[in-house]
C-alpha positions, 0 to 999 in steps of 0.5 A: 500529544494524545494518541487516540486509538482506531478502537478509541474511534471504532467505540466514539462513532459507535455511540455517535450513531446510537448503535450497541456492539451487538448491532455494529457487529452484526453490520460488519459481519464480525462477532460482537466479542471481537469487536469488543477487543478492537474497541478495547484495543486487545486486537488488531484491526486487520484491513477487511474489518477496518473497511467493514467497519468504516462502511456500517459507520458511514465514514471512511476507513481513513476516519478511523485511522486517522490519517494523515498523521503529523508527528511533529518532527521536522522531517515530517513536517517537510514531508507534509509541506509538499502535500500542497503544491501537489495538489495544485500540480494535480488540480492544472493537470491540463492547464499547469502553472508557467516555466520561468523556462524551457523544461528540461529535455524528455531525457532528462526528466525521465531519468529524474523521474526514473530516480524518483520512482526507486525513491518510492520503492525504497519509501525516501518520501521527502526526498521523492516529495521535494522534487515530484512537483516541478517534476510533475509540471515540466512533464506536463509542459512537455507532453501538452507540447509535444506531437506524435511519438515524443508526446506519448512518450511524454505521457508514459513518463508523466503516467509515471510521476503520477503513480509516484505521487499517489503513492507519496499521498497515500502513504502520507494518509492523504488519499483525496489526493492518492485518488486525483493522482490516480485519475491523472495517472489514468488521463496519462496512460490513456495517452502514452499509447501503451497497453501496459501502462494502461493495464497498470492504470486499472491494477491501481484503480482496483487497488483504491476500490479495495482499499474502500471495502468495494470489492466487487467492484475491484474484482470486476476491473482485476478480472477485466485487466486478466482477460485484457492481458491475455488477449495482447499475448500473440498465441498466448505468449506472454512478454516479461511485462504481460508476465509480470503485470498478469501475476500482479493482477492475479495478486490482488484477486487473491487478496480481494478474496481474502478480504472478501470472505472469498473461497478462491484466495489459494487457487489464485495464490498457486496460478500466481506461483506458477505465472512465477515460474513462466519467468524463470523464478525471477523476482522482477520489477516491470512496470513497477511491479514487484512480481516473483517467487518472493511477492507471492510468498509475502501475498500468502502470508498478507492473506491468511493474516488477513482471513484472520489465521495468524496463526498458520501464517507464522507457521508458514514462516517458520518452515520457510525459514527452516529451509533457509536454517532460520528460526523465520523466512528472511526476505532477499536483500534486493526486494525494495524496502518499502515492500519489505518493511510492510511485510514485517509489518503484517508480521508484528500484527500476527506476532501480537495477535498469537501473544508474541509481545516480544517478537512483535516489537523485533518484527517492527524494528525490522520494519523501521531499520528497512523504511523508516518513514513508511513505518511511521505513517503506517496505521497499523504500525500505531495499533500495535505499537499502541496494543503493546505499549498497554500490555507492558509491564516492565517500563521498556524504554526502548518500547516507549522510545519507539512509541514516542517515535511512532506517534502513539504517545508523548 
């Protein structure tokens, strides 16, 4: 298996488009020297730069990352095998396939959807993938055939199922299917009668816009959601769910600003900190919105990395770690595995940018221990691992084994 790096894809497409390094760099608003480092693989392409380069080259970001990945392992083949069934179910959302028998009671379907949600948050994609097509079909029949409050409840749980489908498709690199699942989520949320679920749909849509580099659109959507949440609250009194939603929206807005070169990132993160304090400084997961002091800190680090300030990001981790008598900040053990592993993937990239190869590899190994499938299908992991392999002068078999596992080399 031959791995083609993001940098190599950028170089090939630049030549296909008959662009010089200077011309592409100007179109992406980066320096020519930075572009040369990205093309050579000496520097990881952060998400904001990736979307800018993809736009300048007139392709989607997934063309540069090479997704979806097929790593030729039996477990991975089982995960990817669920995608055709999901496509069929999402395409037939308003006219589902007939069931051989009546759907199970809504209470049973709700319990299974909750279980799938936990699988999503802990990156157990193979297990959730095998359940989703059948579960979504049963929920769809129940929702379409229901009446009144029972029908709204069915649509509420159906929306939760579509969220899991969106996450699975996105993590495996099927971004077109992920966008279809988002539209289905909005469709079900609108019929659930739950304003908070409708806000969640808007939040997820904004996330998709950010990944496409449509920052102005994402900003408008998120700012509209803040106003909508505030209108819900009687006399300014937010419920716990609204606190989680408002905080999550502010964090997403902060990432938009970080990736779009805005000046409000710090203010938005500070405001999110204040919102977290309203909830007693607790980490919560209402409406599957991980929000609280821990997630605000995770976003502070991610924002610094996206802004290109890896040095400051690592300094913060060291500062927070000192408060725990640790060399580096340690996340609470109850944070969802997918969220924790993503943080360590980001930190690995930051350490690589600071020429700390051993630290970068250690962070990747921590991420793998938390959520191996999430790590294996993450494009940043491939970038970082490929750079570590190129820089390795010791012939480390441990690193080589990790690279083979991640699909970076055969």
